[in-house]
C-alpha positions as CSV (number, residue, x, y, z in Angstrom):
1,M,-58.5,36.8,39.5
2,I,-58.9,33.0,39.9
3,M,-58.8,32.6,36.1
4,K,-55.6,34.5,35.9
5,K,-54.0,32.2,38.5
6,H,-55.1,29.1,36.6
7,T,-53.7,30.5,33.4
8,L,-50.4,31.2,35.0
9,V,-50.2,27.7,36.5
10,F,-51.0,26.1,33.2
11,T,-48.3,28.2,31.4
12,I,-45.7,27.1,34.0
13,F,-46.8,23.5,33.7
14,L,-46.6,23.7,29.8
15,H,-43.0,25.0,29.9
16,L,-41.9,22.4,32.4
17,N,-43.5,19.6,30.3
18,Q,-41.6,20.9,27.2
19,S,-38.3,21.0,29.0
20,L,-38.8,17.5,30.3
21,S,-39.8,16.1,26.9
22,L,-36.5,15.2,25.3
23,D,-35.8,13.9,21.8
24,P,-35.9,10.0,21.8
25,S,-32.5,9.7,20.0
26,Y,-30.9,12.0,22.5
27,E,-32.1,9.9,25.3
28,A,-31.2,6.6,23.6
29,C,-27.5,7.6,23.0
30,V,-26.4,8.3,26.6
31,A,-23.1,6.5,27.3
32,K,-23.5,3.0,28.9
33,D,-21.3,0.1,29.8
34,C,-21.4,-3.7,30.0
35,G,-20.5,-3.8,33.7
36,D,-16.8,-3.4,33.2
37,G,-16.9,0.4,33.9
38,R,-15.9,1.3,30.3
39,K,-18.4,3.8,29.1
40,V,-19.3,3.2,25.4
41,S,-20.4,6.1,23.2
42,F,-20.1,7.3,19.6
43,P,-18.7,6.0,17.3
44,F,-19.3,2.7,19.2
45,F,-22.6,1.5,20.5
46,I,-23.7,-1.5,22.6
47,N,-26.2,-3.7,20.7
48,E,-28.3,-4.6,23.7
49,L,-28.3,-1.2,25.3
50,H,-28.2,1.4,22.5
51,D,-30.1,2.2,19.4
52,S,-28.1,1.4,16.3
53,S,-28.3,5.1,15.3
54,C,-25.9,5.9,18.3
55,G,-22.8,4.7,16.4
56,Y,-21.4,3.9,13.0
57,P,-22.0,0.5,11.2
58,G,-19.1,-1.9,12.1
59,F,-18.6,-0.2,15.5
60,E,-21.1,-2.4,17.3
61,L,-20.1,-3.9,20.7
62,R,-21.9,-6.6,22.7
63,C,-21.8,-7.5,26.3
64,S,-20.5,-10.9,27.4
65,N,-19.8,-12.0,31.0
66,G,-19.2,-8.4,32.1
67,S,-16.9,-7.5,29.2
68,S,-17.4,-5.4,26.0
69,I,-16.8,-7.5,22.9
70,L,-15.9,-6.1,19.4
71,R,-16.3,-8.5,16.5
72,I,-14.0,-7.9,13.4
73,A,-14.4,-10.3,10.5
74,E,-16.0,-13.0,12.8
75,N,-13.1,-12.6,15.3
76,D,-14.1,-11.7,18.9
77,F,-11.9,-9.2,20.8
78,I,-12.3,-8.1,24.4
79,V,-12.2,-4.4,24.8
80,K,-9.5,-3.7,27.5
81,D,-9.5,0.1,27.2
82,I,-11.1,2.9,25.1
83,Q,-9.5,6.3,24.6
84,Y,-11.9,8.6,22.8
85,K,-9.6,11.6,22.9
86,N,-6.9,9.8,20.9
87,S,-9.3,7.5,18.9
88,F,-7.9,4.1,19.9
89,L,-8.9,1.1,21.9
90,R,-6.9,-1.8,23.3
91,L,-8.1,-5.3,22.3
92,Q,-7.3,-8.8,23.4
93,D,-8.2,-11.8,21.2
94,A,-11.0,-13.6,23.1
95,A,-10.1,-16.9,21.6
96,I,-6.7,-17.0,23.3
97,L,-6.4,-17.6,27.1
98,P,-10.2,-18.1,27.4
99,N,-11.8,-18.4,30.9
100,P,-12.0,-22.2,31.6
101,T,-15.4,-21.8,33.1
102,E,-16.9,-20.1,30.0
103,S,-17.6,-21.4,26.5
104,C,-15.2,-20.3,23.7
105,P,-16.5,-17.3,21.7
106,S,-14.9,-18.2,18.4
107,K,-12.2,-20.0,16.5
108,I,-8.9,-18.3,16.0
109,R,-8.6,-16.7,12.6
110,N,-6.4,-14.2,10.9
111,I,-7.6,-10.7,11.5
112,T,-8.6,-8.6,8.5
113,L,-9.4,-4.9,8.9
114,D,-11.6,-2.6,7.0
115,T,-9.0,0.2,6.5
116,N,-11.9,2.7,6.1
117,R,-12.6,2.2,9.8
118,F,-9.6,0.8,11.6
119,W,-5.8,0.6,11.4
120,I,-2.9,-0.8,13.5
121,D,0.3,1.1,14.1
122,T,2.9,-1.4,12.7
123,V,5.8,0.4,14.4
124,S,4.6,-0.4,17.9
125,T,3.2,-3.9,17.2
126,M,4.5,-7.3,16.2
127,E,2.8,-10.3,14.8
128,L,2.1,-13.2,17.2
129,I,2.2,-16.6,15.5
130,L,-0.3,-19.2,16.8
131,I,0.1,-22.8,15.7
132,S,-2.8,-25.2,16.1
133,N,-3.0,-29.0,15.4
134,C,0.5,-29.2,16.8
135,S,2.0,-32.6,17.7
136,S,1.8,-33.4,21.4
137,V,5.5,-34.3,21.4
138,L,7.7,-31.2,21.5
139,P,11.3,-30.9,22.7
140,V,11.4,-29.9,26.4
141,N,12.9,-26.5,25.6
142,L,9.9,-25.7,23.4
143,E,7.1,-26.8,25.7
144,R,7.1,-23.3,27.3
145,Y,5.5,-22.0,24.0
146,R,2.2,-23.9,24.7
147,I,-0.8,-21.8,25.6
148,R,-4.5,-22.2,26.3
149,S,-6.9,-21.3,23.5
150,C,-10.2,-22.1,22.0
151,E,-8.7,-24.6,19.6
152,E,-9.4,-28.3,20.5
153,S,-5.8,-29.2,19.8
154,N,-2.7,-28.1,21.6
155,E,-1.8,-24.5,20.9
156,V,1.7,-23.0,20.5
157,V,2.3,-19.3,20.4
158,M,5.5,-17.3,19.5
159,L,6.5,-13.9,18.4
160,A,7.2,-13.6,14.7
161,N,10.9,-12.8,15.3
162,D,11.5,-15.6,17.9
163,M,14.6,-17.5,16.9
164,N,12.9,-20.9,17.7
165,L,10.0,-20.3,15.4
166,R,11.2,-22.5,12.6
167,N,12.1,-25.3,15.0
168,V,8.6,-25.2,16.5
169,T,6.9,-25.2,13.1
170,R,9.0,-28.2,12.0
171,S,8.2,-30.1,15.2
172,C,4.4,-29.4,14.8
173,G,4.3,-31.3,11.5
174,Y,2.4,-30.5,8.2
175,G,-1.1,-30.8,9.7
176,R,-0.6,-27.6,11.6
177,K,-2.7,-24.5,11.2
178,V,-0.9,-21.1,11.4
179,V,-2.6,-17.9,12.3
180,E,-1.2,-14.4,12.9
181,T,-2.5,-11.8,15.4
182,P,-1.0,-8.5,16.4
183,V,0.4,-7.8,19.9
184,E,1.9,-4.6,21.3
185,L,5.7,-4.5,22.0
186,S,6.9,-3.7,25.5
187,G,9.3,-0.9,26.5
188,E,8.8,2.8,26.8
189,E,5.7,4.0,24.9
190,G,5.3,0.5,23.5
191,R,8.4,0.7,21.3
192,G,11.6,-1.1,20.7
193,Q,12.0,-3.8,23.4
194,V,11.1,-7.3,22.3
195,I,9.4,-9.6,24.8
196,D,11.2,-12.6,26.3
197,G,9.7,-15.9,25.2
198,D,8.9,-17.0,28.8
199,N,6.0,-14.5,29.4
200,Y,3.7,-15.0,26.4
201,Q,0.6,-15.0,28.7
202,E,1.5,-11.4,29.6
203,V,2.0,-10.6,25.9
204,V,-1.4,-12.0,25.0
205,E,-3.2,-10.3,27.8
206,R,-1.7,-7.0,26.9
207,G,-3.3,-7.3,23.4
208,F,-2.8,-4.6,20.8
209,V,-3.9,-1.0,20.1
210,L,-6.5,-0.5,17.3
211,H,-7.0,3.0,16.0
212,W,-10.3,4.1,14.5
213,L,-11.4,6.6,11.9
214,A,-14.7,8.4,12.5
215,T,-16.1,11.9,12.5
216,D,-14.9,14.1,15.4
217,C,-17.6,14.3,18.1
218,G,-16.1,17.2,20.0
219,V,-18.1,20.0,18.4
220,C,-21.4,18.2,19.0
221,E,-20.6,17.3,22.6
222,S,-19.4,20.8,23.5
223,S,-22.8,22.1,22.4
224,G,-24.6,19.7,24.7
225,G,-25.4,17.1,22.1
226,R,-24.7,13.4,21.7
227,C,-23.2,12.1,18.4
228,G,-24.9,9.5,16.2
229,F,-25.5,8.2,12.8
230,N,-28.4,8.9,10.3
231,K,-29.4,5.5,8.9
232,T,-31.2,7.2,6.0
233,T,-28.4,9.5,4.7
234,F,-25.5,7.4,6.1
235,G,-24.1,10.6,7.6
236,F,-23.2,12.1,11.0
237,R,-25.9,13.5,13.2
238,C,-25.8,15.5,16.4
239,F,-28.7,14.4,18.6
240,C,-29.9,17.4,20.8
241,R,-32.5,17.8,23.4
242,D,-35.0,19.3,20.9
243,R,-34.2,17.4,17.7
244,P,-31.3,16.1,15.6
245,H,-28.9,18.7,14.0
246,M,-26.3,18.4,11.3
247,V,-23.2,19.4,13.4
248,S,-24.1,20.9,16.7
249,C,-27.0,22.0,18.9
250,R,-27.7,25.5,17.7
251,T,-29.0,28.1,20.0
252,G,-30.4,31.6,19.5
253,T,-31.7,33.2,16.3
254,K,-29.7,33.9,13.2
255,K,-29.3,37.2,11.6
256,K,-29.7,36.0,8.1
257,S,-29.5,39.2,6.1
258,P,-25.8,40.0,6.8
259,V,-24.9,36.4,6.1
260,I,-26.6,36.5,2.8
261,L,-24.9,39.8,2.0
262,V,-21.5,38.6,2.9
263,T,-22.0,35.3,0.9
264,A,-23.1,37.2,-2.2
265,L,-20.1,39.5,-1.8
266,C,-17.7,36.5,-1.5
267,I,-19.2,34.8,-4.5
268,G,-18.7,38.0,-6.6
269,L,-15.1,38.5,-5.5
270,G,-14.4,34.8,-6.0
271,T,-15.7,34.9,-9.6
272,I,-13.4,37.9,-10.4
273,L,-10.4,36.1,-8.8
274,V,-11.1,32.9,-10.9
275,V,-11.2,34.9,-14.1
276,I,-7.9,36.6,-13.3
277,M,-6.3,33.3,-12.3
278,L,-7.4,31.7,-15.6
279,C,-5.8,34.5,-17.6
280,F,-2.6,34.1,-15.7
281,I,-2.6,30.3,-16.1
282,R,-3.1,30.6,-19.8
283,K,-0.3,33.0,-20.1
284,F,1.9,30.9,-17.9
285,K,1.3,27.8,-20.0
286,R,2.2,29.6,-23.1
287,R,5.4,30.9,-21.6
288,R,6.2,27.4,-20.1
289,S,5.6,25.7,-23.4
290,T,8.1,28.1,-25.1
291,E,10.6,27.6,-22.3
292,S,10.3,23.8,-22.6
293,Y,10.9,24.0,-26.3
294,V,14.0,26.2,-25.9
295,N,15.3,24.1,-23.0
296,V,15.1,20.8,-25.1
297,E,16.5,22.4,-28.2
298,N,19.5,23.8,-26.3
299,F,20.1,20.4,-24.8
300,L,20.0,18.6,-28.2
301,K,22.4,21.1,-29.8
302,N,24.9,20.4,-27.0
303,H,24.4,16.6,-27.1
304,E,24.2,15.9,-30.9
305,F,26.5,12.8,-30.4
306,L,23.9,10.9,-28.3
307,A,21.6,9.7,-31.1
308,K,20.6,10.5,-34.7
309,R,18.0,13.2,-35.2
310,Y,15.1,12.4,-37.6
311,S,12.5,14.8,-39.1
312,Y,8.8,14.1,-38.5
313,L,8.4,13.3,-42.2
314,Q,11.0,10.6,-41.8
315,V,9.2,9.3,-38.7
316,K,5.9,9.0,-40.7
317,K,7.7,7.3,-43.5
318,M,9.4,4.7,-41.3
319,T,6.1,3.8,-39.5
320,N,4.1,3.8,-42.8
321,I,2.0,6.7,-41.3
322,F,1.7,5.0,-38.0
323,E,0.2,1.8,-39.4
324,V,1.1,-0.8,-36.7
325,K,0.5,0.2,-33.1
326,V,2.4,-2.1,-30.7
327,G,1.9,-0.3,-27.3
328,Q,0.2,2.5,-25.4
329,G,1.1,4.3,-22.1
330,G,0.6,7.5,-20.2
331,F,3.4,9.1,-22.4
332,G,1.6,8.4,-25.7
333,S,1.7,5.5,-28.2
334,V,4.4,3.1,-29.7
335,Y,4.5,2.1,-33.3
336,R,6.5,-0.4,-35.3
337,G,8.8,1.1,-37.9
338,V,11.4,0.1,-40.5
339,L,14.6,2.0,-41.2
340,S,16.0,2.5,-44.6
341,N,18.5,-0.3,-43.9
342,G,15.7,-2.7,-43.1
343,N,16.2,-2.8,-39.4
344,L,13.0,-2.9,-37.3
345,V,12.5,-0.1,-34.7
346,A,9.9,0.9,-32.1
347,V,8.8,4.5,-32.4
348,K,7.5,6.1,-29.2
349,I,5.3,9.2,-30.0
350,L,5.3,11.5,-26.9
351,S,1.9,13.2,-26.3
352,E,3.3,16.2,-24.4
353,L,6.3,17.7,-22.7
354,K,6.3,17.6,-18.9
355,G,7.8,20.4,-16.9
356,K,10.6,21.9,-19.0
357,G,10.9,18.8,-21.1
358,E,12.7,16.8,-18.5
359,D,11.1,13.5,-19.5
360,F,12.4,13.9,-23.1
361,I,15.8,15.1,-22.0
362,N,16.0,12.2,-19.4
363,E,15.3,9.6,-22.0
364,V,17.8,10.9,-24.6
365,A,20.5,11.6,-22.0
366,S,20.1,8.4,-20.1
367,V,19.7,5.9,-22.9
368,G,22.1,7.8,-25.2
369,K,24.9,7.5,-22.7
370,T,24.4,3.7,-22.1
371,S,25.7,0.7,-24.0
372,H,24.8,-2.6,-22.3
373,V,23.2,-5.8,-23.4
374,N,20.4,-5.4,-20.8
375,I,19.6,-1.7,-21.6
376,V,17.4,-0.9,-24.6
377,S,19.3,1.0,-27.4
378,L,18.2,4.4,-28.5
379,V,18.5,4.6,-32.3
380,G,17.3,8.2,-32.8
381,F,14.8,10.9,-31.9
382,C,12.6,13.5,-33.4
383,F,12.0,17.0,-32.0
384,E,10.2,19.2,-34.4
385,G,7.7,21.9,-33.1
386,H,5.1,20.0,-31.1
387,K,6.1,16.7,-32.7
388,R,8.3,14.5,-30.5
389,A,9.4,10.9,-30.9
390,L,12.0,8.5,-29.5
391,I,13.2,5.6,-31.7
392,Y,14.5,2.4,-30.1
393,E,15.6,-1.0,-31.3
394,F,12.6,-3.2,-31.8
395,M,11.9,-5.9,-29.1
396,P,9.8,-8.6,-30.8
397,N,8.5,-10.1,-27.6
398,G,7.2,-6.9,-26.0
399,S,7.2,-6.3,-22.3
400,L,7.7,-8.7,-19.5
401,E,4.3,-7.8,-18.0
402,K,2.2,-9.7,-20.5
403,F,4.2,-12.9,-19.9
404,I,4.2,-13.1,-16.1
405,H,0.6,-12.3,-15.1
406,D,-1.7,-15.3,-14.7
407,Q,0.9,-17.7,-16.1
408,I,0.9,-19.7,-12.9
409,H,-2.7,-20.7,-13.5
410,D,-2.2,-22.2,-16.9
411,Q,0.6,-24.7,-17.3
412,A,0.1,-24.9,-21.1
413,S,0.6,-21.1,-21.5
414,L,3.6,-21.3,-19.2
415,D,5.2,-23.8,-21.5
416,N,4.3,-21.9,-24.7
417,S,5.6,-18.6,-23.4
418,Q,9.0,-20.1,-22.8
419,L,9.1,-18.4,-19.4
420,G,9.7,-21.4,-17.2
421,W,11.4,-21.0,-13.9
422,K,14.9,-21.2,-15.5
423,K,14.0,-18.4,-17.9
424,L,12.4,-16.3,-15.2
425,H,15.6,-16.6,-13.2
426,E,17.7,-15.7,-16.2
427,I,15.5,-12.6,-16.7
428,A,15.8,-11.6,-13.1
429,V,19.6,-11.9,-13.3
430,G,19.7,-9.9,-16.6
431,I,17.6,-7.1,-15.2
432,A,20.0,-7.0,-12.1
433,R,23.0,-6.7,-14.4
434,G,21.4,-3.9,-16.3
435,L,20.6,-2.0,-13.1
436,E,24.2,-2.7,-11.9
437,Y,25.5,-1.0,-15.0
438,L,23.2,2.0,-14.5
439,H,24.3,2.4,-10.9
440,I,28.0,1.8,-11.1
441,G,29.0,1.1,-14.7
442,C,28.4,4.5,-16.3
443,N,30.6,7.7,-15.8
444,T,27.4,9.3,-14.6
445,R,25.3,7.2,-12.2
446,I,21.7,6.8,-13.4
447,L,18.7,6.0,-11.1
448,H,15.8,4.7,-13.1
449,F,12.9,5.3,-10.6
450,D,10.4,3.3,-12.6
451,I,11.5,-0.4,-12.6
452,K,8.5,-2.6,-13.2
453,P,7.5,-5.4,-15.6
454,H,5.9,-3.0,-18.1
455,N,9.3,-1.3,-18.6
456,I,11.3,-4.5,-19.1
457,L,11.3,-5.5,-22.8
458,L,12.2,-8.9,-24.2
459,D,14.2,-9.6,-27.4
460,Q,13.7,-12.6,-29.7
461,D,15.6,-14.8,-27.1
462,F,13.6,-13.5,-24.2
463,S,16.6,-11.6,-22.9
464,P,15.6,-8.6,-20.8
465,K,16.3,-5.0,-21.6
466,I,15.5,-2.0,-19.3
467,S,13.5,0.7,-21.0
468,D,11.6,4.0,-20.4
469,F,14.0,6.4,-18.7
470,G,11.5,9.3,-18.6
471,L,11.7,9.5,-14.7
472,A,15.4,8.8,-14.5
473,K,17.8,10.9,-12.5
474,L,21.5,11.4,-13.3
475,F,24.1,12.3,-10.7
476,P,27.9,12.2,-10.2
477,E,29.4,8.9,-9.2
478,K,30.8,10.2,-5.9
479,R,27.4,11.1,-4.6
480,S,25.5,8.2,-2.9
481,M,22.2,10.1,-2.2
482,I,20.1,12.6,-4.1
483,S,17.4,15.1,-3.3
484,M,14.0,15.2,-5.0
485,S,11.1,17.7,-4.6
486,H,8.3,15.2,-5.2
487,M,7.4,11.5,-5.4
488,R,8.1,9.8,-8.7
489,G,7.5,6.2,-9.9
490,T,4.6,3.8,-10.2
491,P,2.4,2.9,-7.2
492,G,3.2,-0.5,-6.0
493,Y,6.9,-0.3,-6.8
494,I,7.8,3.0,-5.1
495,A,10.3,2.7,-2.3
496,P,9.0,4.1,1.1
497,E,11.7,6.8,1.3
498,V,10.7,8.2,-2.1
499,Y,7.2,9.0,-0.9
500,S,8.2,9.9,2.7
501,R,11.7,11.0,3.8
502,N,11.0,9.6,7.3
503,F,12.1,6.2,6.0
504,G,15.6,7.4,4.8
505,Q,17.4,9.1,2.0
506,V,16.6,8.5,-1.7
507,S,19.5,6.6,-3.3
508,H,20.3,3.7,-5.6
509,K,18.6,1.5,-3.0
510,S,15.3,3.0,-4.2
511,D,15.7,1.2,-7.5
512,V,16.6,-2.0,-5.5
513,Y,13.2,-1.8,-3.7
514,S,11.4,-1.6,-7.1
515,Y,13.5,-4.5,-8.4
516,G,12.5,-6.6,-5.4
517,M,8.8,-5.9,-5.8
518,M,9.1,-6.8,-9.5
519,I,10.9,-10.2,-9.0
520,L,8.3,-11.1,-6.3
521,E,5.7,-10.3,-8.9
522,M,7.5,-12.5,-11.4
523,V,7.3,-15.4,-8.9
524,G,3.7,-14.8,-8.0
525,G,2.5,-14.3,-11.5
526,R,0.2,-11.4,-10.5
527,K,0.2,-8.4,-8.1
528,N,-1.9,-10.2,-5.4
529,I,-2.6,-13.9,-4.9
530,E,-5.6,-15.6,-3.4
531,A,-4.7,-17.4,-0.2
532,E,-6.6,-19.9,1.8
533,V,-7.4,-17.6,4.7
534,D,-10.8,-17.4,6.4
535,H,-12.8,-14.5,5.1
536,T,-9.9,-13.1,3.2
537,S,-9.9,-13.1,-0.6
538,E,-6.7,-11.2,-1.3
539,I,-3.7,-10.3,0.8
540,Y,-0.4,-8.5,0.3
541,F,1.6,-11.0,-1.6
542,P,5.1,-10.4,0.0
543,H,3.6,-11.3,3.4
544,W,1.9,-14.4,2.1
545,I,5.0,-15.7,0.3
546,Y,7.2,-14.8,3.3
547,K,5.2,-17.1,5.5
548,K,5.3,-19.9,3.0
549,V,9.1,-19.8,2.8
550,E,9.6,-19.2,6.5
551,F,7.7,-22.3,7.4
552,D,9.2,-24.4,4.6
553,E,5.8,-24.9,3.1
554,E,5.0,-25.8,-0.5
555,L,4.8,-22.6,-2.6
556,G,1.8,-23.8,-4.5
557,L,2.5,-21.4,-7.4
558,H,1.4,-23.9,-10.1
559,R,0.7,-27.5,-10.5
560,S,4.2,-29.0,-10.7
561,M,7.7,-27.8,-9.8
562,S,11.0,-29.8,-9.9
563,N,13.4,-29.5,-7.0
564,E,15.6,-27.3,-9.2
565,E,12.7,-25.0,-10.1
566,N,11.6,-24.9,-6.4
567,E,15.1,-23.8,-5.5
568,M,15.2,-21.1,-8.1
569,A,11.8,-19.8,-7.0
570,R,12.8,-19.7,-3.3
571,K,16.1,-17.9,-4.2
572,M,14.1,-15.2,-6.1
573,I,11.7,-14.9,-3.2
574,I,14.5,-14.5,-0.6
575,V,16.3,-11.9,-2.7
576,G,13.1,-10.1,-3.4
577,L,12.2,-9.9,0.3
578,W,15.7,-8.5,1.1
579,C,15.3,-5.9,-1.6
580,I,11.9,-4.6,-0.2
581,Q,13.1,-4.0,3.4
582,T,11.5,-0.8,4.7
583,N,14.9,0.7,5.8
584,P,17.1,1.3,2.8
585,V,20.2,0.5,4.9
586,N,18.9,-3.1,5.3
587,R,18.5,-3.6,1.5
588,P,21.4,-5.1,-0.5
589,T,23.1,-3.2,-3.3
590,I,22.0,-4.4,-6.7
591,T,25.5,-6.0,-7.0
592,K,24.9,-8.0,-3.8
593,A,21.4,-8.9,-5.0
594,L,23.0,-10.3,-8.2
595,E,25.5,-12.3,-6.2
596,M,22.7,-13.8,-4.1
597,L,20.7,-14.7,-7.2
598,E,23.6,-16.5,-8.8
599,G,24.8,-18.0,-5.5
600,D,23.8,-21.1,-3.5
601,L,20.4,-21.1,-1.9
602,A,21.8,-22.6,1.3
603,S,24.1,-19.7,1.8
604,L,21.3,-17.1,1.8
605,E,20.3,-15.6,5.1
606,F,16.6,-15.4,5.7
607,P,15.4,-11.7,5.7
608,P,13.2,-10.0,8.3
609,K,9.5,-9.7,7.4
610,P,8.7,-6.6,5.4
611,Y,6.1,-4.5,7.2
612,L,5.4,-1.7,4.8
613,S,4.2,-1.7,1.2
614,S,4.4,1.0,-1.4
615,P,1.4,3.3,-2.0
616,S,-1.6,1.5,-3.3
617,R,-1.5,0.3,-6.9
618,L,-3.6,2.8,-8.7
619,G,-2.9,1.4,-12.1
620,A,0.1,1.5,-14.4
621,S,0.5,5.2,-14.5
622,S,3.7,6.7,-13.3
623,I,4.0,9.6,-10.9
624,T,6.5,12.4,-11.7
625,D,7.6,15.5,-9.9
């Protein structure tokens, strides 16, 4: 009887001991704070209080004088608020308005974000300009812009759209250091209303909202777990009382047999469906290929006047069986050819028909209807079975792309290429005239949708001609806007409204955006340019060049520029920045852009700063619908 009682007591003690013995990771990842009352948990963790497995790399906080500090690219930010439900936190730059009794945490630097972790809503924020090394003598009306910071010199702070910004930068002198940091706008829901220049301390203290990207912790937490990070697999872990789990703390036993049975049944049905779908796809492709051929053939019969039709045998003969290849693209290859009259031509061999042959039809219809010195001429075409070719006048200097990239770094090659600033300006004007002809000069308006240096060809005198109309859209002159089912164009040059209708309607202004990106690229000499910014190797070039022109700084595009060349470059930059405005309504027409390019620099109004860029440059490939 006594033995039974001892056994019962031991069993109860064993169960209590097991229930009290928790997994170390589970215990380590309880939410904690730095004394400011803001509980810190996944994806963040406090270095001094948590194990590093309690959060994601790059989400580490530290405690300093009762505040939680987040470091981003060696910038310290005070955490003012954390909203786990909406995945954002409010930050204030710790180097601005520091506590006089405390040491400064860091120098003021431009903020650079890892977009795989954090992002800022540009709609509800504005850039705050901080100017260090500013002269101690400022006009009385500008003294209100001074603010306390961690810089040893006097600090001046202004919103990016403040009308006195240029006056302050001029007063500060050339030894100034300019840094940008985001701040949240005032007004309902943080939108719309711009702050008065008298309360910059309030603006700085408000800080800005930073959103984060991380695995959702809700499923794990609802199961009683605490979220964390597996440092071995670099993946999410749910730390539970007993041990870590993949997603949540599982309870109970699984009935494996039905699951295995259902899985096997699903795999079998899935295999049958895949086979059936493959059969339908093959049949659909054959029918679509036939429809494409008939569609193009009918178009050519009804538009025989557009260009001369050649047989494939004639194409092989004029190219000497494709002997000299002069270009390559997503469409196929380009070869040099000679007609019977001795004229040189460029023969584009198309690899395949897209859709119902729209690319081929667009090219013939668009170029065949045009006649302009800045539009490439279509000499003829070939459409014979699966053999398709477009024949153009030959442009001996090839595309603009190979002449503008990296030319700014080699003055010798700049001189040899004959593309000095005067010639670049002439090319920009010529392209604008060609676009103006397409937009308003034809009976049928033509939108190109793929304006980029690769599609600008140069003749023997380096005069530009717009080419490659495979993505073009034709519509009646009376219509100002068109509808499209999908995005088209080349990443890096696509107007915002083309990839999201939230920005406005697609129209001729979409070509204007591409044109603006292209002439900025002509000025910069490459898609991105290295700038002397702490811990930043490359930044969005339009933002970089905007700041240079806004503050009347030297462009620094290559070693020497005359006053006339500097004026041409600045004129191209201002026109380009107007053309890439996010809202299509704020962009000029191509006719207005042409007037600005040919007009006086002093008469040009400085544009607002562009906040959005086109989708990431994924290469030279074009996107079609």
